[in-house]
C-alpha positions in Angstrom: -2.1 -13.9 20.4 -1.0 -16.6 18.0 -3.6 -17.9 15.2 -2.9 -19.9 11.9 -1.4 -17.7 9.4 -3.7 -17.6 5.9 -2.2 -18.7 2.5 -6.2 -19.2 1.5 -7.7 -17.0 -1.5 -9.1 -14.5 1.0 -9.4 -13.2 3.5 -5.9 -13.3 3.8 -3.8 -12.1 7.1 -4.1 -9.0 8.2 -0.9 -6.5 9.6 -1.2 -5.8 13.2 -0.8 -2.3 12.7 -4.1 -2.3 10.7 -5.7 -4.9 13.2 -5.2 -2.3 15.9 -6.9 0.3 13.6 -9.7 -2.1 13.6 -10.1 -1.9 17.4 -10.8 2.0 17.5 -13.5 3.2 19.8 -17.0 3.7 17.6 -17.2 7.4 15.8 -20.1 8.7 14.3 -20.1 7.8 9.9 -20.9 11.7 9.6 -18.6 12.9 11.8 -15.8 15.7 10.7 -13.3 13.1 11.4 -14.6 10.3 9.4 -15.2 12.8 6.7 -11.3 14.2 6.7 -11.0 10.2 6.3 -12.5 9.9 3.7 -11.3 13.1 2.0 -7.9 11.1 1.9 -9.4 8.0 1.1 -10.8 9.1 -2.0 -7.7 9.8 -4.0 -5.6 7.3 -2.4 -8.5 5.4 -3.9 -7.7 6.5 -7.9 -4.1 6.2 -7.5 -4.4 2.6 -6.5 -7.0 1.5 -9.1 -4.8 3.7 -11.6 -7.5 6.1 -12.6 -8.1 10.2 -12.6 -12.0 9.7 -13.1 -13.9 7.9 -10.1 -13.1 5.9 -7.4 -15.3 4.7 -4.3 -16.2 2.2 -1.5 -18.7 0.6 -0.3 -20.1 -1.6 2.8 -21.1 -4.3 0.6 -19.1 -7.5 -0.4 -17.6 -7.5 -4.4 -20.9 -10.0 -5.2 -23.0 -6.3 -4.5 -20.9 -5.1 -7.3 -21.4 -7.6 -9.5 -25.1 -7.0 -9.3 -24.7 -3.1 -8.7 -23.3 -2.9 -12.5 -25.4 -4.9 -14.1 -28.4 -3.4 -12.6 -26.7 -0.1 -13.6 -25.5 -0.6 -17.0 -27.2 -2.9 -18.4 -30.5 -2.3 -20.2 -31.0 -5.4 -21.9 -28.1 -7.2 -23.7 -24.5 -8.3 -21.6 -21.5 -10.5 -22.8 -19.8 -12.6 -20.5 -16.9 -14.5 -20.7 -16.2 -17.3 -18.1 -13.6 -20.1 -17.7 -14.3 -20.6 -14.0 -16.9 -20.2 -11.2 -16.9 -16.6 -10.2 -17.4 -15.8 -14.5 -20.2 -18.1 -14.5 -21.6 -16.4 -11.2 -21.6 -12.8 -13.0 -23.5 -14.4 -15.8 -26.2 -15.6 -13.9 -26.5 -12.7 -11.8 -26.9 -10.8 -15.1 -30.1 -14.0 -15.7 -31.8 -13.5 -12.5 -31.7 -9.0 -13.0 -34.0 -9.9 -16.0 -31.0 -9.0 -18.4 -30.2 -11.3 -21.8 -26.9 -12.3 -20.9 -24.9 -14.1 -23.9 -22.2 -16.4 -22.3 -19.1 -17.6 -23.6 -17.9 -20.4 -21.8 -14.3 -21.9 -21.9 -12.9 -24.6 -20.0 -11.5 -24.2 -17.1 -7.8 -23.3 -16.5 -7.9 -21.7 -19.8 -7.4 -17.9 -20.0 -10.0 -15.7 -21.9 -7.5 -14.5 -24.9 -8.2 -11.6 -27.2 -8.7 -14.5 -30.2 -11.9 -15.9 -28.0 -13.2 -12.0 -27.5 -12.7 -11.5 -30.9 -14.4 -14.2 -32.1 -17.6 -13.6 -30.1 -18.0 -10.3 -31.2 -17.6 -11.8 -34.5 -20.4 -13.2 -34.5 -22.7 -11.4 -32.9 -22.0 -9.0 -35.9 -22.7 -11.6 -38.5 -26.1 -12.3 -36.6 -26.8 -8.5 -37.4 -27.4 -7.7 -33.7 -27.1 -4.3 -32.3 -23.5 -4.2 -29.8 -23.8 -5.4 -26.8 -24.6 -3.3 -23.9 -21.5 -4.2 -21.9 -18.8 -7.2 -22.1 -17.7 -8.4 -18.5 -14.8 -10.0 -17.5 -13.0 -11.9 -14.6 -9.8 -10.6 -15.0 -8.3 -13.3 -12.0 -10.4 -16.3 -11.7 -9.9 -16.9 -8.0 -11.2 -20.9 -8.3 -8.6 -21.9 -10.9 -5.8 -19.7 -10.4 -6.0 -18.1 -14.0 -5.4 -14.0 -14.8 -6.5 -13.0 -18.2 -4.4 -10.5 -20.2 -6.9 -7.8 -19.5 -5.0 -5.3 -21.1 -5.4 -7.0 -24.5 -9.2 -8.4 -24.3 -10.1 -5.0 -23.8 -8.2 -3.1 -26.4 -10.3 -6.1 -28.6 -13.5 -4.5 -27.0 -12.4 -0.9 -27.8 -11.4 -2.0 -31.4 -14.4 -3.8 -32.3 -17.4 -3.0 -30.4 -16.8 1.2 -29.1 -20.0 1.9 -27.5 -19.6 -1.3 -25.6 -18.8 -0.7 -21.9 -16.0 -2.9 -20.1 -16.5 -4.5 -17.0 -14.0 -6.1 -14.6 -14.4 -7.9 -11.7 -10.9 -7.7 -10.3 -11.4 -9.2 -6.7 -7.8 -11.0 -6.3 -5.5 -9.1 -9.0 -5.9 -5.4 -8.2 -3.1 -4.8 -5.6 -1.2 -7.8 -6.8 -0.9 -7.9 -10.7 -0.6 -4.5 -13.0 -4.2 -3.3 -13.6 -4.3 0.5 -15.1 -7.8 1.4 -14.8 -8.0 4.6 -17.4 -5.0 3.4 -20.1 -6.9 0.3 -20.4 -10.1 2.0 -21.3 -12.1 -0.2 -18.5 -15.2 1.3 -17.1 -16.0 -0.7 -14.0 -13.8 -2.5 -12.0 -14.4 -3.4 -8.5 -12.6 -5.8 -5.4 -13.1 -6.3 -1.6 -11.3 -5.8 1.2 -10.4 -9.3 2.3 -7.4 -10.1 -1.2 -4.8 -8.3 -2.6 -5.7 -5.2 0.2 -4.9 -7.6 3.3 -7.8 -6.3 5.8 -10.7 -7.7 7.1 -13.9 -8.3 4.4 -16.3 -6.1 4.5 -16.2 -3.0 1.9 -16.0 -3.5 -1.9 -14.2 -0.5 -3.4 -14.8 0.0 -7.0 -13.7 2.3 -10.2 -15.9 4.0 -12.6 -15.4 5.8 -15.8 -17.3 8.8 -16.8 -19.1 7.2 -19.3 -20.0 4.3 -16.9 -21.9 6.6 -14.9 -23.2 8.5 -17.7 -25.0 5.4 -18.9 -26.3 4.4 -15.4 -28.1 8.1 -15.7 -30.3 6.1 -18.4 -31.1 3.1 -17.0 -34.2 2.6 -14.9 -34.4 0.6 -12.0 -30.9 1.1 -10.5 -31.7 0.8 -6.9 -30.8 2.9 -3.9 -27.8 2.1 -2.3 -25.4 1.2 -5.2 -27.1 3.8 -7.5 -24.0 5.1 -9.6 -25.3 8.1 -11.1 -26.2 9.4 -7.6 -22.8 8.1 -6.2 -20.1 10.9 -7.5 -22.5 13.4 -5.7 -22.8 11.5 -2.5 -19.2 11.4 -2.1 -18.6 14.9 -2.7 -20.4 15.5 0.7 -17.9 13.0 1.9 -21.1 11.1 3.0 -21.9 7.3 1.6 -25.6 7.7 1.6 -25.5 4.4 4.4 -23.8 3.8 7.4 -20.1 1.9 6.5 -17.8 0.2 8.8 -16.0 2.9 10.3 -13.1 1.2 11.8 -12.3 -0.5 7.9 -12.6 2.7 6.3 -9.9 3.9 8.4 -8.1 1.0 8.1 -8.4 1.3 4.6 -7.0 4.6 4.3 -3.9 3.6 6.3 -3.6 0.8 4.3 -3.3 2.7 1.0 -0.8 5.1 2.7 1.2 1.9 3.1 0.8 0.7 -0.6 1.8 4.0 -1.6 4.8 3.6 0.4 5.7 0.1 -1.0 4.5 1.6 -4.8 2.5 -0.5 -6.9 5.2 -1.9 -9.0 6.7 -3.2 -6.2 3.8 -4.8 -4.6 3.0 -6.5 -8.2 6.8 -8.3 -8.3 6.4 -9.3 -4.5 3.0 -11.1 -6.3 5.0 -12.3 -9.1 8.0 -13.5 -6.1 5.3 -15.2 -4.3 4.1 -17.2 -7.2 7.1 -18.0 -8.1 8.2 -19.4 -4.8 4.7 -21.1 -4.6 5.5 -23.1 -8.1 9.2 -24.1 -6.9 7.5 -25.8 -3.7 4.7 -27.6 -6.2 7.2 -29.0 -8.5 9.5 -30.2 -5.8 6.3 -32.1 -4.3 4.8 -33.3 -7.4 1.9 -30.9 -8.0 0.9 -29.6 -10.7 -1.0 -26.0 -11.9 -4.4 -26.2 -12.6 -4.4 -23.4 -14.8 -3.0 -24.4 -18.0 -1.3 -20.7 -19.1 -1.3 -17.5 -17.9 -1.1 -17.8 -13.7 -2.0 -15.8 -11.2 0.5 -14.1 -9.5 -2.2 -13.8 -6.3 -3.4 -17.2 -6.4 -2.4 -20.7 -7.4 -4.4 -23.9 -8.0 -2.5 -27.2 -7.6 -4.1 -31.1 -8.7 -4.2 -33.6 -6.3 -6.3 -35.8 -5.1 -8.9 -35.8 -2.3 -7.2 -37.9 0.5 -3.6 -35.9 -0.6 -5.5 -32.5 -0.2 -6.9 -33.6 2.9 -3.6 -34.6 4.1 -1.8 -31.7 3.2 -4.4 -29.4 4.4 -4.3 -31.2 8.3 -0.4 -31.3 7.7 -0.7 -27.3 6.9 -2.7 -26.8 10.1 -0.1 -28.5 12.8 2.5 -25.9 10.8 0.5 -23.2 12.0 -0.8 -22.2 8.2 -3.9 -22.8 6.6 -4.3 -23.6 3.1 -7.9 -23.3 0.7 -9.2 -26.5 -0.9 -10.7 -26.4 -4.1 -13.4 -24.4 -5.6 -16.8 -25.2 -7.1 -16.5 -28.6 -9.8 -12.9 -29.0 -9.3 -13.3 -28.7 -5.6 -12.3 -32.6 -4.8 -9.4 -32.3 -7.4 -7.4 -29.4 -6.6 -6.2 -27.2 -3.5 -5.2 -23.1 -3.6 -2.7 -21.3 -2.1 -3.6 -17.6 -1.7 -0.1 -15.8 -1.5 -1.5 -12.2 -1.8 -1.8 -8.7 0.3 0.9 -8.5 2.9 2.6 -11.9 2.7 6.7 -11.8 1.6 9.1 -14.1 1.1 11.3 -14.1 4.3 7.6 -15.5 5.6 6.7 -18.9 6.4 5.6 -20.1 3.2 3.9 -23.8 3.2 
């Protein structure tokens, strides 16, 4: 069956082989066959995040992990950095969880830089305040197409505030841009399957450091489903605490095999090439990137007036593909191209 090819920032195109796996007959989530799949899946997730610590999955959207990181790892004070809609959402979640978030908001389209982080930590010290329990970054801001330099800003936090946990939303970066969980000293990172993993939505994958799990055990009111302190023991039995989407678990296991075959390094390079092709097209058509610097290799936000955006989206539909309109406060002045997942240059591009 033909369908419009998705070039939106998620969900993205799913390869036929993976769709076929999703059509498998129903299978019990406690069956030995499923346990065997999970046994293969967990180490593959560790490779995907480049961590030798802990990597898991759960049947929730990535927003569920945004909330879980706060409920598990913060008792009171948490520092958020935002230059787009999803960084701001995380701070709102912290407030709604009853914490005391401090938000450093930058103009949309700008990256969070190491200097911005260092300045914020310096201001906190000048006020003679205790260290933040955690600091939250959005690696790739899906609303603006900006990829902040997570390696460098994490290094600043480790240097300036060693006890502070480093939490990262890597929803539209992991699998499409370099991410080295252990080497960069991250404590939590999470993403949904419908972005660079190029699967249907429904499962969130996440990595946790050992010190994050230890911190979680000291935080009351963590909840049940996403209790980080309990998660390692649960998965030692190869049994998530609640029923996952079993076909998607099998598709995820296969997709991680495919990514291993391609290699992450080649996947990162392919996404960078897709960005360059998209930018070449944008330059020919007179569209300017919304990102002031640090363009994302997975999603590009381009500036245009509302009438031209509507015309472009309609033309794309007639041509057999779907583009994404803008998001949040820049919805009427931008559109977005999601060049992520299993797209490649020989395939049809805008």
